[in-house]
Each structure stands twice: as structure tokens, then as C-alpha cells.
Wavefront OBJ file of the C-alpha trace (Angstrom):
o trace
v 85.113 25.150 -142.098
v 82.802 24.805 -145.106
v 84.794 21.831 -146.361
v 84.414 20.029 -143.044
v 80.778 20.993 -142.495
v 79.568 19.896 -145.928
v 82.219 17.201 -146.617
v 83.241 18.858 -149.855
v 86.376 16.773 -150.350
v 84.531 13.533 -149.674
v 81.969 14.476 -152.336
v 84.658 15.549 -154.834
v 83.592 19.198 -155.008
v 84.692 22.611 -153.724
v 83.235 25.960 -152.673
v 83.451 27.487 -156.162
v 81.567 24.600 -157.770
v 78.873 24.637 -155.086
v 78.392 28.407 -155.422
v 77.999 28.130 -159.204
v 75.592 25.215 -158.775
v 73.556 27.231 -156.270
v 73.392 30.258 -158.566
v 72.331 28.078 -161.496
v 69.645 26.360 -159.443
v 68.274 29.663 -158.181
v 68.049 31.110 -161.682
v 66.150 28.060 -162.935
v 63.618 28.037 -160.072
v 63.362 31.751 -159.223
v 60.186 31.940 -161.298
v 58.349 30.728 -158.187
v 58.759 34.144 -156.520
v 56.586 35.549 -159.317
v 54.219 32.626 -159.919
v 53.334 31.774 -156.313
v 51.995 35.241 -155.375
v 50.045 35.360 -158.647
v 48.326 32.038 -157.894
v 47.684 32.484 -154.161
v 46.449 36.064 -154.578
v 43.425 34.620 -156.406
v 42.228 33.441 -152.973
v 42.198 37.021 -151.678
v 45.597 36.855 -149.987
v 47.751 39.982 -150.091
v 50.086 39.583 -153.073
v 52.969 41.507 -151.497
v 52.825 39.507 -148.279
v 52.712 36.237 -150.213
v 55.778 37.378 -152.155
v 57.705 37.906 -148.911
v 56.408 34.640 -147.440
v 57.479 32.803 -150.595
v 61.045 34.128 -150.420
v 61.363 33.494 -146.674
v 59.839 30.007 -146.814
v 62.086 29.042 -149.722
v 65.161 30.398 -147.984
v 64.366 28.640 -144.719
v 63.632 25.373 -146.507
v 66.959 25.513 -148.358
v 68.847 26.219 -145.119
v 67.150 23.271 -143.403
v 67.956 20.920 -146.277
v 71.574 22.058 -146.477
v 72.309 21.900 -142.762
v 70.227 18.880 -141.720
v 70.597 16.571 -144.706
v 73.611 17.971 -146.624
v 71.897 17.322 -149.944
v 71.993 19.541 -153.068
v 68.216 19.934 -153.008
v 66.578 23.368 -153.044
v 63.107 23.995 -151.649
v 60.342 26.526 -152.319
v 56.521 26.592 -152.237
v 55.487 23.756 -154.533
v 53.805 24.368 -157.859
v 51.294 21.557 -157.500
v 50.533 22.366 -153.874
v 49.843 26.054 -154.462
v 47.380 25.204 -157.223
v 45.694 22.646 -154.943
v 45.535 25.269 -152.176
v 43.959 27.862 -154.466
v 41.760 25.987 -156.899
v 40.664 22.973 -154.841
v 40.588 24.054 -151.193
v 39.676 27.760 -151.395
v 37.986 28.408 -154.727
v 36.740 24.841 -155.190
v 35.517 23.991 -151.674
v 34.731 27.508 -150.496
v 37.001 27.583 -147.438
v 38.838 30.749 -146.441
v 42.543 31.009 -147.121
v 43.107 31.298 -143.363
v 41.508 27.896 -142.815
v 43.505 26.532 -145.743
v 46.719 27.733 -144.048
v 45.557 26.005 -140.862
v 45.063 22.802 -142.816
v 48.573 23.179 -144.270
v 49.972 23.558 -140.748
v 48.153 20.500 -139.380
v 49.099 18.365 -142.363
v 52.705 19.530 -141.995
v 52.690 18.606 -138.310
v 51.425 15.113 -139.105
v 53.947 15.039 -141.917
v 56.722 15.738 -139.400
v 55.582 12.922 -137.130
v 55.585 10.527 -140.083
v 59.097 11.730 -140.915
v 60.551 11.526 -137.383
v 59.330 7.974 -137.125
v 60.353 5.828 -140.124
v 56.744 5.590 -141.341
v 57.050 7.992 -144.279
v 60.380 6.515 -145.360
v 58.813 3.066 -145.288
v 55.829 4.277 -147.317
v 58.071 5.848 -149.963
v 60.199 2.735 -150.302
v 57.077 0.567 -150.547
v 55.509 2.400 -153.499
v 55.945 0.454 -156.763
v 58.201 2.077 -159.337
v 55.393 2.334 -161.886
v 53.306 4.432 -159.503
v 56.305 6.528 -158.481
v 57.034 7.606 -162.039
v 53.310 8.009 -162.763
v 53.037 10.466 -159.854
v 55.862 12.524 -161.351
v 54.306 12.489 -164.832
v 50.797 13.134 -163.530
v 51.875 16.181 -161.555
v 53.413 17.445 -164.780
v 50.142 17.033 -166.674
v 48.301 18.794 -163.865
v 50.670 21.759 -164.061
v 50.215 21.834 -167.835
v 46.468 22.076 -167.403
v 46.887 24.992 -164.969
v 49.202 26.726 -167.445
v 46.743 26.437 -170.335
v 43.940 27.657 -168.091
v 45.946 30.654 -166.836
v 46.677 31.760 -170.404
v 43.055 31.113 -171.422
v 44.291 28.831 -174.179
v 41.929 26.211 -172.771
v 38.568 27.262 -171.335
v 35.537 25.513 -169.896
v 32.660 24.232 -171.983
v 29.299 22.850 -170.777
v 29.107 20.636 -173.858
v 32.621 19.174 -174.058
v 34.008 19.937 -170.559
v 36.929 21.898 -172.016
v 37.596 23.560 -175.354
v 40.149 25.726 -177.144
v 39.977 29.357 -176.073
v 40.247 32.491 -178.163
v 43.804 32.395 -179.499
v 43.524 35.981 -180.782
v 43.497 37.479 -177.284
v 46.786 38.919 -175.945
v 47.076 36.535 -172.999
v 47.036 33.468 -175.255
v 49.357 34.919 -177.897
v 51.911 36.150 -175.352
v 51.821 32.860 -173.456
v 52.418 30.883 -176.642
v 55.338 33.173 -177.490
v 56.757 32.684 -173.986
v 56.556 28.903 -174.304
v 58.315 28.882 -177.671
v 60.970 31.187 -176.222
v 61.652 28.741 -173.381
v 62.039 25.855 -175.825
v 64.416 27.827 -178.029
v 66.556 29.010 -175.125
v 66.676 25.520 -173.605
v 67.757 24.044 -176.935
v 70.578 26.597 -177.055
v 71.621 25.728 -173.504
v 70.805 29.192 -172.133
v 70.662 29.382 -168.357
v 67.457 30.653 -166.694
v 65.327 30.194 -169.812
v 62.114 30.172 -167.763
v 62.998 33.388 -165.961
v 63.963 35.081 -169.245
v 60.630 34.039 -170.750
v 58.618 35.423 -167.827
v 60.429 38.752 -167.921
v 60.226 38.985 -171.735
v 56.468 38.402 -171.827
v 56.025 40.917 -169.016
v 58.111 43.535 -170.843
v 56.156 43.061 -174.093
v 52.873 43.195 -172.195
v 53.868 46.480 -170.552
v 55.182 47.928 -173.835
v 51.890 47.134 -175.612
v 49.829 48.599 -172.791
v 48.264 45.333 -171.594
v 49.901 45.585 -168.180
v 51.378 48.281 -165.927
v 55.007 48.292 -164.758
v 55.208 48.698 -160.963
v 58.968 49.180 -160.649
v 62.033 47.018 -160.116
v 63.546 47.289 -156.617
v 62.202 48.467 -153.282
v 62.155 47.488 -149.636
v 60.144 44.285 -149.077
v 56.421 44.780 -148.451
v 54.896 43.920 -145.092
v 54.458 40.288 -144.152
v 51.770 41.170 -141.589
v 48.725 40.375 -143.814
v 49.670 36.671 -143.895
v 52.055 36.150 -140.942
v 50.461 33.831 -138.343
v 47.061 34.339 -139.986
v 46.280 30.628 -140.122
v 42.954 29.603 -138.634
v 43.700 26.502 -136.567
v 40.259 26.547 -134.989
v 38.632 26.335 -138.385
v 41.076 23.642 -139.484
v 40.137 21.544 -136.417
v 36.467 21.512 -137.358
v 35.057 18.142 -138.294
v 34.037 19.349 -141.739
v 37.586 20.395 -142.617
v 39.060 17.005 -141.652
v 38.776 15.871 -145.258
v 40.826 18.894 -146.376
v 43.551 18.202 -143.800
v 43.536 14.570 -144.884
v 43.780 15.587 -148.531
v 46.559 18.091 -147.814
v 48.483 15.375 -145.995
v 48.197 13.008 -148.909
v 48.985 15.680 -151.477
v 51.920 16.809 -149.329
v 53.143 13.257 -148.830
v 52.841 12.000 -152.373
v 53.514 15.209 -154.276
v 56.660 15.761 -152.230
v 57.547 12.108 -152.577
v 57.104 12.268 -156.337
v 59.298 15.333 -156.591
v 61.948 13.840 -154.295
v 61.953 10.673 -156.351
v 62.286 12.753 -159.504
v 65.240 14.691 -158.087
v 67.010 11.599 -156.789
v 66.389 9.754 -160.050
v 67.561 12.591 -162.280
v 70.549 13.464 -160.091
v 71.678 9.894 -159.508
v 71.367 10.211 -155.726
v 69.733 6.818 -155.223
v 71.775 3.802 -154.207
v 71.846 0.459 -156.047
v 68.656 -0.637 -154.284
v 66.813 2.434 -155.536
v 66.707 4.063 -152.095
v 67.848 7.527 -151.013
v 70.574 7.519 -148.325
v 69.872 9.733 -145.279
v 66.300 10.019 -146.446
v 65.138 10.482 -142.846
v 66.937 13.828 -142.575
v 65.687 14.890 -145.991
v 62.101 14.200 -144.940
v 62.442 16.046 -141.624
v 63.814 19.108 -143.428
v 60.880 18.957 -145.854
v 58.369 18.596 -143.031
v 59.716 21.515 -141.003
v 59.699 23.683 -144.119
v 56.041 22.801 -144.678
v 55.120 23.859 -141.124
v 56.937 27.187 -141.388
v 55.205 27.835 -144.727
v 51.822 27.948 -143.004
v 53.139 30.228 -140.256
v 54.602 32.665 -142.784
v 51.522 32.632 -144.998
v 52.100 30.525 -148.087
v 51.319 27.064 -149.392
v 53.525 24.088 -148.614
v 57.255 24.348 -149.273
v 58.723 21.289 -150.922
v 61.760 19.982 -152.818
v 62.232 21.306 -156.353
v 62.999 19.217 -159.412
v 65.089 22.111 -160.775
v 67.733 21.112 -158.229
v 68.941 18.597 -160.804
v 70.185 21.512 -162.903
v 72.548 22.475 -160.108
v 73.673 18.874 -159.770
v 74.547 18.836 -163.471
v 76.753 21.879 -162.887
v 78.581 19.950 -160.171
v 76.660 20.570 -156.946
v 76.978 17.613 -154.612
v 76.379 18.899 -151.084
v 74.103 21.003 -148.929
v 76.280 24.042 -149.544
v 74.507 24.388 -152.887
v 71.172 24.571 -151.025
v 72.552 27.196 -148.645
v 73.607 29.378 -151.595
v 70.104 29.112 -153.068
v 68.635 30.111 -149.703
v 70.823 33.233 -149.529
v 69.755 34.253 -153.037
v 66.075 33.905 -152.094
v 66.691 36.369 -149.256
v 68.238 38.849 -151.693
v 65.194 38.416 -153.956
v 63.026 40.044 -151.263
v 63.895 43.422 -152.767
v 62.272 42.564 -156.133
v 58.662 42.901 -154.988
v 57.723 45.698 -157.471
v 58.823 43.475 -160.339
v 56.769 40.606 -158.950
v 53.666 42.818 -158.886
v 54.258 43.753 -162.526
v 54.109 40.183 -163.835
v 50.704 39.055 -165.212
v 49.599 35.488 -164.656
v 49.770 34.646 -168.373
v 53.500 35.442 -168.281
v 53.992 32.592 -165.818
v 51.749 30.138 -167.703
v 54.498 29.051 -170.177
v 56.679 28.018 -167.234
v 53.963 25.659 -165.976
v 53.548 24.080 -169.398
v 57.296 23.656 -169.854
v 57.733 22.076 -166.414
v 54.928 19.721 -167.451
v 56.964 18.712 -170.487
v 59.996 17.981 -168.319
v 58.075 15.861 -165.850
v 56.284 13.904 -168.578
v 59.624 12.248 -169.368
v 58.889 9.901 -166.464
v 56.448 8.025 -168.730
v 59.459 6.394 -170.407
v 60.206 4.426 -167.228
v 56.836 2.684 -167.038
v 56.831 -1.062 -167.759
v 54.751 -0.952 -170.933
v 54.781 -4.727 -171.403
v 52.827 -5.378 -168.183
v 49.197 -4.166 -168.037
v 49.108 -4.463 -164.237
v 51.889 -1.851 -164.153
v 51.111 0.528 -167.022
v 47.324 0.679 -166.568
v 47.481 1.990 -162.949
v 50.269 4.374 -163.989
v 48.213 5.873 -166.821
v 45.112 6.124 -164.604
v 47.193 7.970 -161.999
v 48.559 10.440 -164.525
v 45.380 11.283 -166.443
v 43.137 11.540 -163.356
v 45.210 14.355 -161.847
v 44.459 17.002 -164.499
v 40.946 15.749 -165.278
v 39.870 15.667 -161.617
v 41.959 18.778 -160.956
v 43.388 16.935 -157.971
v 46.754 15.304 -157.333
v 45.394 13.379 -154.363
v 42.554 11.842 -156.390
v 44.967 10.832 -159.131
v 47.167 9.028 -156.626
v 44.160 7.387 -154.997
v 42.803 6.100 -158.320
v 46.250 4.783 -159.189
v 46.641 2.824 -155.953
v 43.152 1.382 -156.172
v 43.697 0.339 -159.806
v 47.101 -1.165 -159.000
v 45.736 -3.249 -156.119
v 42.761 -4.655 -158.025
v 44.879 -5.278 -161.147
v 47.249 -7.437 -159.116
v 44.409 -9.193 -157.283
v 42.420 -10.057 -160.403
v 45.510 -11.255 -162.264
v 46.434 -13.649 -159.458
v 49.565 -11.746 -158.498
v 48.633 -10.859 -154.926
v 52.164 -11.607 -153.730
v 53.357 -8.464 -155.539
v 51.284 -6.365 -153.121
v 52.912 -5.275 -149.872
v 51.076 -4.309 -146.695
v 51.593 -0.579 -147.344
v 49.852 -0.700 -150.734
v 46.954 -2.693 -149.277
v 46.491 -0.318 -146.318
v 46.693 2.796 -148.493
v 44.191 1.340 -150.940
v 41.833 0.578 -148.061
v 42.276 4.138 -146.757
v 41.499 5.606 -150.175
v 38.411 3.409 -150.578
v 37.220 4.430 -147.108
v 37.756 8.092 -147.978
v 35.542 7.839 -151.071
v 32.936 5.779 -149.218
v 32.587 8.263 -146.363
v 33.505 11.628 -147.882
v 32.411 11.457 -151.518
l 1 2 3 4 5 6 7 8 9 10 11 12 13 14 15 16 17 18 19 20 21 22 23 24 25 26 27 28 29 30 31 32 33 34 35 36 37 38 39 40 41 42 43 44 45 46 47 48 49 50 51 52 53 54 55 56 57 58 59 60 61 62 63 64 65 66 67 68 69 70 71 72 73 74 75 76 77 78 79 80 81 82 83 84 85 86 87 88 89 90 91 92 93 94 95 96 97 98 99 100 101 102 103 104 105 106 107 108 109 110 111 112 113 114 115 116 117 118 119 120 121 122 123 124 125 126 127 128 129 130 131 132 133 134 135 136 137 138 139 140 141 142 143 144 145 146 147 148 149 150 151 152 153 154 155 156 157 158 159 160 161 162 163 164 165 166 167 168 169 170 171 172 173 174 175 176 177 178 179 180 181 182 183 184 185 186 187 188 189 190 191 192 193 194 195 196 197 198 199 200 201 202 203 204 205 206 207 208 209 210 211 212 213 214 215 216 217 218 219 220 221 222 223 224 225 226 227 228 229 230 231 232 233 234 235 236 237 238 239 240 241 242 243 244 245 246 247 248 249 250 251 252 253 254 255 256 257 258 259 260 261 262 263 264 265 266 267 268 269 270 271 272 273 274 275 276 277 278 279 280 281 282 283 284 285 286 287 288 289 290 291 292 293 294 295 296 297 298 299 300 301 302 303 304 305 306 307 308 309 310 311 312 313 314 315 316 317 318 319 320 321 322 323 324 325 326 327 328 329 330 331 332 333 334 335 336 337 338 339 340 341 342 343 344 345 346 347 348 349 350 351 352 353 354 355 356 357 358 359 360 361 362 363 364 365 366 367 368 369 370 371 372 373 374 375 376 377 378 379 380 381 382 383 384 385 386 387 388 389 390 391 392 393 394 395 396 397 398 399 400 401 402 403 404 405 406 407 408 409 410 411 412 413 414 415 416 417 418 419 420 421 422 423 424 425 426 427 428 429 430
């Protein structure tokens, strides 16, 4: 039955390989069940409920991807999207987390419409390669900035914008140790290096008295504090339209960048650089995003760590199903999740940033109309603390670079329309 459902023979794999690939993928991305509650709880959301919502949203997303698209792509609440939710929408703009969830739901609904109709697929295929890889690299830099901030290695400064923090404090020292541990374990080929680092820093922190151990296993906490708590009325207000618009663009392009990264790393693209059955992949992503808001977490999206499972041999959606089952089992680890301080998760963000920065190697460095927009895209994301603004600056720079160099024929209608939309956004909303 499994062989027929997931076409295992056709994809030159079997149940054993897919199970091992799923286990490997889960171990490499399971850090999200600890990081996501830590980040979203800064908005005032109940940490235990967010933990449950994270596990359920990830599991549901994996099931959707496996059954609808039959791709070895695992999903979970996205790292860039949860930071945008917390630091830009709630803490930055002053909106409640309930309204932010409403904005996630509306953006996901629009996202689904763009996915059902071939609009989103067309947009993805129309983005120049230089901007695609710049989005991947820029998201990485943004995550790195969040990681340094969480560990207080980098702090704010009225004179120089940012500066080096106090490296003698425990949070900075333990985070630096955790990062070095990840590098060492990765170099040795140790599975789940990120998870081992998070747990090691937590254990040391507890042993030294900097943090309190809450336990290991228990029944899952209540989901009630976040379940169906989204404020759609608030999200429909005229003043929040900019947030919904921004969420849509962050959702669209952040997810697109991650999908491109997965397909590129895993060799899933065809000879034309397109992803077969992309329509089903996008619908699965969109539905997962909608259910995220209903459960009470930020947008669920495809995870770049899926490429680790592909390297082990995963080739079908059965790998995603296995990951989804493991996320359900992780529901019983809520005491451990409460024990993990935010600086224990900071090294994971910085290391993921290092992985994603590899995309810079694929930029056409001999063409200024390609590399200049790519660099602008990447550096604007962390400096503006916004993925959407980084993408907008990149598109605007790309369009004007081509226009002023007399290469207007290299612009397609999608790039022109998106550039116009970004310019209109800044003219009316900035």
C-alpha cells in the first residue's frame, strides 16, 4: 500500500530508507519545538500553548505535503516568519498577538488563492535567479542577527546603531560555546548537532544555576490559550491592511526562498530550473499556513533541513509523513521545552544563517545589474529587520538597474508589476 501510494519503486526507494530519512530530518529540525515557543512567548502568548500549536502545525503541514504533493519536504513554523511576527508586527508595530494571528490567517487565505490559481507558481518562476538566491542568503543573515541579539552578543547603541555586547555574561558565553559545538559536531558528521547543542547549553545553564529545569516528559499542556484566538475583526481594520499585505509578501517570498533552497539543494528541479508538481506543493504550504493561525502559531512553511533527509535517501512524501508522526510524539516534551532559555537556541539561528549564506556563491558576480540587487536584498533584511523590505529593495534595485543599463528586455511583466506594487507601498504606507 505504501509503495503504491508514494510510488516508492518509481523513485528508487523503500520504506526503510524513507523512515530513516524522516527520522534524520526530524532530528535536524526538531529545534523549532523549543525555539518557536521561546520567540512567540515574547509577545505575551502562552508558551505551553504555543509549544502544542507548533507540534500540531508542523505535523499537519508534513501530512499535507506528503499526501498532496508526495515530496520529501517537511514543514514547521518558519524561523523568519516567527521573528517577523514577534519583532515587527507585535513588538515593533504595537499590535496584539491576536490581531497578528488574524493577519496570518488572512494572508494565508490569499496565499491559498494564489496557489490554487497558477499565479504564485508563475510569480516564482518569473523571479530572476540572482534575486532567488539573494532571498535565501538574506533570510540567513536576518536569522543570524536575531541569534546574536537573543544571546546579547550584539546590542543596540544610539551612537553606532549596534555594538558588541558584554561577552562576560553567561548568555553570551554559553551561546558562543553552543555555536562552536554545532560546528564541531557538524564537521564530525554527527546527526542532530543543533539539537545536541541546544540541550547541552540548557544542561550547563541549569547545572550552573542560571536556569531552572522544569522536567522532561508530561502530558501536553492546554492549547486553549491560543486555539482560535485570532482576531479577524482587528485584522480587517483598514490600519492593519499594511500588516496583512506585509505578511502576504513575507509568506510568499520567504516560503518561496526556502522552497527554492530545498529544491536546489536536493536536486528536485528539472532541467529548466522549475519544480515539478509545484502547484500541489504550494497548496500544501498554503493550507498549513491557514491552520497555523487557527492553532495559534506563526506561519508554517517548508524547511531547508529537509535536504538532510534527501541526502539520507528520502525521495517521497513518506519521509514527510514520518516527520509528521514524530512531531506528534514530541507533544509530550513540553517540560523540556519550558526549561530551554532563549540563548540556548541562539546558536541554532546563527548556524542556520551560515548554511543559507552559501547561496551567495550562485550570484553572477561579473554582472553589476545582477549582483548589486542581490546584495541590496540580502543586507537590507537584517538592517531593516524585515524580510519583506529586503525583497522590496531588491526588486526595485533590479528593475532600475536593468532600465538604466538599457537592458529592459530582461525584465518580465511580473518583475515590473511587483516593483510598481512595492513603490506604491512605500509611497502610501511609509
